N, CA, C and O atoms as a MOPAC input file, in Angstrom:
PM7 MOZYME 1SCF
protein

 N     87.37200 1   129.72300 1    93.06200 1
 C     88.59500 1   127.96200 1    92.76800 1
 C     88.19600 1   126.69600 1    93.51200 1
 O     87.51900 1   126.60300 1    94.53600 1
 N     88.69700 1   125.85000 1    92.86200 1
 C     88.14900 1   124.09300 1    93.64200 1
 C     89.29800 1   123.89600 1    93.34200 1
 O     89.94500 1   124.66400 1    92.63000 1
 N     89.83700 1   122.58600 1    93.95100 1
 C     90.66400 1   122.26300 1    94.33600 1
 C     90.65800 1   120.55800 1    94.28900 1
 O     90.31100 1   119.99100 1    95.32500 1
 N     90.93100 1   119.96100 1    93.43900 1
 C     91.02700 1   119.40300 1    93.15600 1
 C     92.31200 1   117.85400 1    93.52100 1
 O     92.99800 1   117.65200 1    92.51900 1
 N     92.61200 1   116.98900 1    94.57000 1
 C     93.64500 1   116.97500 1    94.55300 1
 C     93.90100 1   114.85800 1    94.52500 1
 O     93.52600 1   114.16500 1    95.47100 1
 N     94.55800 1   114.28800 1    93.29400 1
 C     94.08000 1   112.99100 1    93.13200 1
 C     95.27800 1   112.10000 1    93.17700 1
 O     96.20700 1   112.45700 1    92.45300 1
 N     95.46700 1   110.87500 1    93.97000 1
 C     96.23900 1   110.00900 1    94.19400 1
 C     96.49800 1   108.81100 1    93.87600 1
 O     95.52100 1   108.21400 1    94.32800 1
 N     97.43700 1   107.73300 1    93.19900 1
 C     97.21300 1   106.13600 1    93.31200 1
 C     98.75300 1   105.96300 1    93.38100 1
 O     99.59000 1   106.82000 1    93.66700 1
 N     98.96400 1   104.45900 1    93.00200 1
 C     99.53700 1   103.76000 1    94.18300 1
 C    100.73800 1   103.80600 1    92.44100 1
 O    100.21000 1   103.75100 1    91.33000 1
 N    101.66900 1   103.86800 1    92.55200 1
 C    102.79200 1   103.86200 1    90.80600 1
 C    103.88000 1   102.42300 1    91.73500 1
 O    104.28600 1   102.35700 1    92.89500 1
 N    104.07300 1   101.15800 1    90.15600 1
 C    104.82100 1   100.42800 1    90.70300 1
 C    106.48000 1   100.57800 1    90.40100 1
 O    107.36600 1   100.48200 1    91.25100 1
 N    106.64900 1   100.82700 1    89.02000 1
 C    107.64500 1   102.14600 1    88.94200 1
 C    108.45200 1   103.29300 1    89.17700 1
 O    109.12800 1   103.79900 1    88.28200 1
 N    108.40600 1   103.77400 1    90.46700 1
 C    108.28600 1   105.26700 1    90.70900 1
 C    109.43300 1   105.81000 1    89.55600 1
 O    109.33900 1   107.00100 1    89.25900 1
 N    110.43900 1   105.06200 1    88.93000 1
 C    111.75000 1   105.44900 1    88.28900 1
 C    111.05400 1   106.16000 1    87.15600 1
 O    111.45500 1   107.25300 1    86.75700 1
 N    109.39400 1   105.17300 1    86.32600 1
 C    109.69900 1   106.16400 1    85.64700 1
 C    108.40100 1   106.90600 1    85.81300 1
 O    107.44200 1   106.81900 1    85.04600 1
 N    108.44500 1   107.35400 1    86.47100 1
 C    106.32500 1   108.28600 1    86.52600 1
 C    106.88400 1   109.48300 1    86.34500 1
 O    105.97200 1   110.15200 1    85.85800 1
 N    108.30000 1   110.50100 1    86.48800 1
 C    108.73900 1   111.41900 1    85.90900 1
 C    108.78400 1   111.17200 1    84.17400 1
 O    108.25600 1   111.97900 1    83.40900 1
 N    109.27600 1   110.31600 1    83.84300 1
 C    108.59300 1   110.85600 1    82.22600 1
 C    107.08900 1   110.08900 1    81.60000 1
 O    106.92300 1   109.50100 1    80.53100 1
 N    106.62300 1   110.21900 1    82.13600 1
 C    105.11000 1   109.94700 1    82.50200 1
 C    104.37900 1   111.14900 1    83.02800 1
 O    103.21800 1   111.46800 1    82.77400 1
 N    105.12400 1   111.68100 1    83.69400 1
 C    104.45500 1   112.92100 1    83.72800 1
 C    104.82100 1   114.02300 1    82.96400 1
 O    104.00400 1   114.92200 1    82.76600 1
 N    106.10400 1   114.07100 1    82.44700 1
 C    106.35200 1   114.98800 1    81.62700 1
 C    105.30800 1   114.70000 1    79.99000 1
 O    104.82800 1   115.59600 1    79.29600 1
 N    105.19700 1   113.11400 1    79.73100 1
 C    105.05800 1   113.05400 1    78.59900 1
 C    103.30200 1   113.33100 1    78.74000 1
 O    102.69200 1   113.75700 1    77.75900 1
 N    102.78700 1   113.12600 1    79.67700 1
 C    101.22000 1   113.45800 1    79.94100 1
 C    100.87400 1   115.63800 1    79.92500 1
 O     99.82500 1   116.16300 1    79.55000 1
 N    102.11600 1   116.37700 1    80.44100 1
 C    101.73700 1   117.24900 1    80.44500 1
 C    101.25300 1   118.69900 1    79.90800 1
 O    101.02500 1   119.76900 1    80.47300 1
 N    101.18400 1   118.14700 1    78.23400 1
 C    100.26300 1   119.07500 1    77.08100 1
 C     98.67200 1   119.25200 1    76.84100 1
 O     98.01200 1   119.99000 1    76.11000 1
 N     98.34700 1   118.23800 1    77.78900 1
 C     97.00200 1   118.16400 1    77.40600 1
 C     96.64000 1   119.19800 1    78.75900 1
 O     95.42800 1   119.39300 1    78.66800 1
 N     97.08200 1   119.82000 1    79.77300 1
 C     96.69800 1   120.54300 1    80.69400 1
 C     97.01400 1   121.29200 1    79.93700 1
 O     98.13800 1   120.80600 1    80.06600 1
 N     97.20800 1   122.35100 1    78.93400 1
 C     97.54000 1   123.42100 1    78.56300 1
 C     95.46800 1   123.94100 1    77.81000 1
 O     94.71100 1   124.88600 1    77.58900 1
 N     95.52700 1   123.24200 1    77.78100 1
 C     94.22400 1   123.46900 1    77.01200 1
 C     92.77800 1   123.28600 1    78.05400 1
 O     91.68300 1   123.80600 1    77.83800 1
 N     93.11200 1   122.48300 1    79.10600 1
 C     92.01300 1   122.05800 1    79.67500 1
 C     91.40400 1   123.46900 1    80.19500 1
 O     92.02500 1   124.44500 1    80.61600 1
 N     90.13600 1   123.30500 1    80.05600 1
 C     88.81000 1   124.26700 1    80.09200 1
 C     88.65900 1   124.42300 1    81.74100 1
 O     88.11100 1   123.72800 1    82.59800 1
 N     89.53800 1   125.88700 1    81.78100 1
 C     88.89500 1   126.10900 1    83.64700 1
 C     90.51000 1   126.27700 1    84.68100 1
 O     90.92000 1   127.07300 1    85.52500 1
 N     91.18300 1   124.68100 1    83.82800 1
 C     91.99500 1   124.44900 1    84.66800 1
 C     93.62000 1   126.33900 1    85.05100 1
 O     94.34300 1   126.98100 1    84.28900 1
 N     93.47000 1   126.36100 1    85.93600 1
 C     94.58500 1   127.30800 1    86.75900 1
 C     95.73800 1   126.93400 1    86.79400 1
 O     96.64200 1   127.58500 1    86.27100 1
 N     95.99600 1   125.37700 1    87.66100 1
 C     97.16500 1   125.09900 1    87.33700 1
 C     97.10200 1   123.83100 1    87.97500 1
 O     96.07700 1   123.54300 1    88.59300 1
 N     98.18600 1   122.91600 1    87.90700 1
 C     98.31000 1   121.73100 1    88.05400 1
 C     99.62700 1   121.35700 1    88.72400 1
 O    100.56800 1   121.28500 1    87.93400 1
 N     99.86700 1   121.14200 1    89.80900 1
 C    101.24200 1   120.07100 1    89.74500 1
 C    101.30700 1   118.68800 1    90.16500 1
 O    100.52400 1   118.03400 1    90.85300 1
 N    102.41100 1   118.37200 1    89.60400 1
 C    102.46500 1   116.46400 1    90.69200 1
 C    102.85800 1   117.03100 1    91.53600 1
 O    103.23500 1   118.16200 1    91.84000 1
 N    102.61000 1   115.16600 1    92.28700 1
 C    103.45800 1   115.08700 1    93.42000 1
 C    103.79700 1   113.39500 1    93.33600 1
 O    103.34800 1   112.38500 1    92.79500 1
 N    104.64800 1   113.71300 1    94.04200 1
 C    105.76500 1   112.43600 1    93.52500 1
 C    105.72000 1   111.50400 1    95.41800 1
 O    106.21200 1   112.27900 1    96.23800 1
 N    105.31200 1   110.30500 1    96.00700 1
 C    106.62800 1   110.36200 1    97.24200 1
 C    107.13300 1   108.72500 1    96.79900 1
 O    106.54800 1   107.66800 1    96.56600 1
 N    107.91500 1   108.98300 1    96.81900 1
 C    109.00500 1   107.56600 1    97.05200 1
 C    108.89900 1   106.43800 1    97.65800 1
 O    108.97100 1   105.32800 1    97.13000 1
 N    108.62300 1   106.82800 1    99.46000 1
 C    108.45000 1   106.77800 1   100.35100 1
 C    107.80700 1   105.17300 1   100.04400 1
 O    108.30200 1   104.04600 1   100.02200 1
 N    105.52800 1   106.11200 1    99.68100 1
 C    105.42600 1   105.00200 1    99.81800 1
 C    104.55500 1   104.63300 1    98.73800 1
 O    103.33900 1   104.54000 1    98.90200 1
 N    105.23900 1   104.37700 1    97.42600 1
 C    105.44400 1   104.23700 1    95.89300 1
 C    103.88300 1   104.85000 1    95.84700 1
 O    103.07400 1   103.93100 1    95.71800 1
 N    103.27600 1   106.14200 1    95.91800 1
 C    102.24700 1   106.65300 1    95.33900 1
 C    102.58900 1   108.42100 1    94.60200 1
 O    103.33600 1   109.26900 1    95.08900 1
 N    102.09500 1   108.48700 1    93.84400 1
 C    101.70500 1   109.89500 1    92.84000 1
 C    100.21700 1   110.69900 1    92.63400 1
 O     99.14600 1   110.34800 1    93.13000 1
 N    100.46300 1   111.89800 1    91.74400 1
 C     98.81700 1   111.92500 1    91.76700 1
 C     99.71400 1   113.95800 1    90.84900 1
 O    100.62400 1   114.48600 1    90.21000 1
 N     98.43800 1   114.12200 1    91.57300 1
 C     98.67300 1   116.14900 1    90.94600 1
 C     97.51200 1   117.18800 1    91.69700 1
 O     96.33700 1   116.82000 1    91.67700 1
 N     97.62500 1   117.59400 1    91.90200 1
 C     97.10100 1   118.90900 1    92.78700 1
 C     95.59400 1   119.81400 1    91.80400 1
 O     95.58200 1   121.04100 1    91.90000 1
 N     94.93800 1   119.42300 1    91.30900 1
 C     94.78700 1   120.90700 1    90.71000 1
 C     93.74800 1   122.06100 1    91.29400 1
 O     92.82400 1   122.03700 1    92.10700 1
 N     94.16200 1   122.75000 1    90.74100 1
 C     92.83100 1   124.26000 1    90.73900 1
 C     92.29500 1   124.75800 1    89.47200 1
 O     92.88000 1   125.28600 1    88.52700 1
 N     91.21300 1   124.51400 1    89.62800 1
 C     90.25200 1   125.01000 1    88.16800 1
 C     89.47400 1   126.43200 1    88.78900 1
 O     89.64200 1   126.87900 1    89.92300 1
 N     88.89100 1   126.80600 1    88.09400 1
 C     88.18600 1   127.82800 1    88.36100 1
 C     86.95200 1   127.90900 1    88.95600 1
 O     86.49200 1   128.66500 1    89.81100 1
 N     86.31500 1   126.58900 1    88.07300 1
 C     84.76400 1   126.23200 1    88.93300 1
 C     84.48700 1   125.58100 1    89.05000 1
 O     84.45700 1   125.15300 1    87.89600 1
 N     83.64300 1   123.90200 1    90.38200 1
 C     83.38900 1   123.59900 1    90.71400 1
 C     83.05300 1   122.63500 1    89.38900 1
 O     83.52600 1   121.49900 1    89.34400 1
 N     82.39900 1   123.03500 1    88.55600 1
 C     81.74700 1   122.36800 1    87.20000 1
 C     82.50300 1   121.84700 1    86.50400 1
 O     82.51300 1   120.70700 1    86.04100 1
 N     83.64400 1   123.24700 1    86.32900 1
 C     84.54200 1   122.88200 1    85.10600 1
 C     85.58700 1   121.80200 1    85.68200 1
 O     86.40600 1   121.19200 1    84.99500 1
 N     85.41200 1   121.68500 1    87.02200 1
 C     86.52100 1   120.27300 1    87.62400 1
 C     86.18600 1   119.06800 1    87.19500 1
 O     86.72700 1   118.31600 1    86.38400 1
 N     84.81200 1   118.93500 1    88.11600 1
 C     83.88700 1   117.42900 1    87.66900 1
 C     83.58400 1   117.20300 1    86.22200 1
 O     82.96100 1   116.21600 1    85.83100 1
 N     84.13200 1   118.33000 1    85.28200 1
 C     83.41000 1   118.00900 1    83.38100 1
 C     85.32300 1   117.35800 1    83.66400 1
 O     85.44700 1   116.26000 1    84.20700 1
 N     86.34200 1   117.98100 1    83.33200 1
 C     87.51700 1   117.40900 1    83.28400 1
 C     87.68100 1   115.93100 1    84.04600 1
 O     88.43700 1   115.04200 1    83.65600 1
 N     86.58300 1   115.84300 1    85.51800 1
 C     86.76900 1   113.94300 1    86.02200 1
 C     86.14400 1   113.01600 1    86.23600 1
 O     85.99000 1   112.24600 1    87.18400 1
 N     85.49000 1   113.22100 1    84.51500 1
 C     84.52900 1   112.26200 1    83.89000 1
 C     85.13300 1   110.98300 1    84.08200 1
 O     86.21800 1   110.53200 1    84.44900 1
 N     83.41600 1   110.34600 1    83.48500 1
 C     84.01800 1   108.78800 1    83.67600 1
 C     85.30900 1   108.50500 1    82.35100 1
 O     86.34700 1   107.87700 1    82.56400 1
 N     85.13700 1   108.78900 1    81.73900 1
 C     86.43500 1   108.82900 1    80.81100 1
 C     87.81400 1   109.30600 1    81.32200 1
 O     88.70900 1   108.50500 1    81.05100 1
 N     88.30500 1   110.67300 1    82.15300 1
 C     89.30500 1   110.68700 1    82.31700 1
 C     89.89900 1   110.05600 1    83.83700 1
 O     91.00800 1   110.20500 1    84.35100 1
 N     88.74200 1   109.32900 1    84.30300 1
 C     89.06100 1   107.81600 1    85.88200 1
 C     89.64000 1   107.05700 1    84.85100 1
 O     90.85600 1   107.17800 1    84.69700 1
 N     88.88800 1   106.14500 1    83.96600 1
 C     89.27200 1   104.86600 1    83.67400 1
 C     90.88200 1   105.34300 1    82.68500 1
 O     91.83800 1   104.60900 1    82.43400 1
 N     90.75400 1   106.25400 1    82.45000 1
 C     92.38200 1   106.44200 1    81.64400 1
 C     93.11700 1   107.05800 1    83.26200 1
 O     93.82000 1   106.18000 1    83.76200 1
 N     93.08200 1   107.87100 1    83.78800 1
 C     94.58300 1   107.34600 1    84.51600 1
 C     93.93200 1   106.05600 1    85.66000 1
 O     93.70300 1   106.21100 1    86.86000 1
 N     93.83400 1   105.40900 1    85.23800 1
 C     93.36800 1   103.75100 1    86.07100 1
 C     94.39500 1   102.88600 1    85.21600 1
 O     95.16900 1   102.06500 1    85.70700 1
 N     94.30000 1   103.15300 1    84.03600 1
 C     94.84900 1   102.30500 1    82.59500 1
 C     96.39600 1   103.20400 1    82.94200 1
 O     97.51000 1   102.88900 1    83.36000 1
 N     96.09200 1   103.77200 1    82.74300 1
 C     97.31500 1   104.62200 1    82.80400 1
 C     98.62800 1   104.75600 1    83.88400 1
 O     99.83900 1   104.88400 1    83.70200 1
 N     97.93900 1   104.68000 1    84.86600 1
 C     99.23600 1   103.97600 1    86.48700 1
 C     98.63600 1   103.21700 1    87.39400 1
 O     99.22200 1   102.25500 1    87.89300 1
 N     97.24900 1   103.59300 1    87.75900 1
 C     96.27200 1   102.71000 1    88.94900 1
 C     94.92600 1   103.41900 1    89.32300 1
 O     94.86200 1   104.60700 1    89.00700 1
 N     93.99000 1   102.94100 1    89.86400 1
 C     92.50900 1   103.41000 1    90.50100 1
 C     92.75200 1   104.73400 1    91.08400 1
 O     92.95300 1   104.83900 1    92.29400 1
 N     92.74800 1   105.50400 1    90.49400 1
 C     92.95300 1   107.12300 1    91.47000 1
 C     91.92800 1   107.43200 1    92.57600 1
 O     90.75000 1   107.10500 1    92.42700 1
 N     92.33500 1   108.01900 1    93.61400 1
 C     91.61100 1   108.12100 1    94.75300 1
 C     91.45100 1   109.92500 1    94.06700 1
 O     92.24300 1   110.56900 1    93.38000 1
 N     90.67400 1   110.13400 1    94.38300 1
 C     90.37100 1   111.62600 1    94.27600 1
 C     89.43800 1   112.57300 1    95.21800 1
 O     88.32100 1   112.48100 1    95.72700 1
 N     90.13100 1   113.20600 1    95.19200 1
 C     88.84000 1   114.20800 1    96.11700 1
 C     89.14400 1   115.75700 1    96.52400 1
 O     88.29700 1   116.41300 1    97.13000 1

């Protein structure tokens, strides 16, 4: 298994739950994704997710340049570990 932790700054912490609900369906068909948990820290205005993939290859394939650009546009530049 392979864990990816993504975090980013958020401007509107009140609207983040709606954005997460809207994006949730795309993860149902993500190749190799076992589980995804959303994260929000209202005190530090950060959010993100913890992703559990079956292999490192599937994780790296999911977090390609296109996915990173999507996250940056939708939220802000992500920190991916």
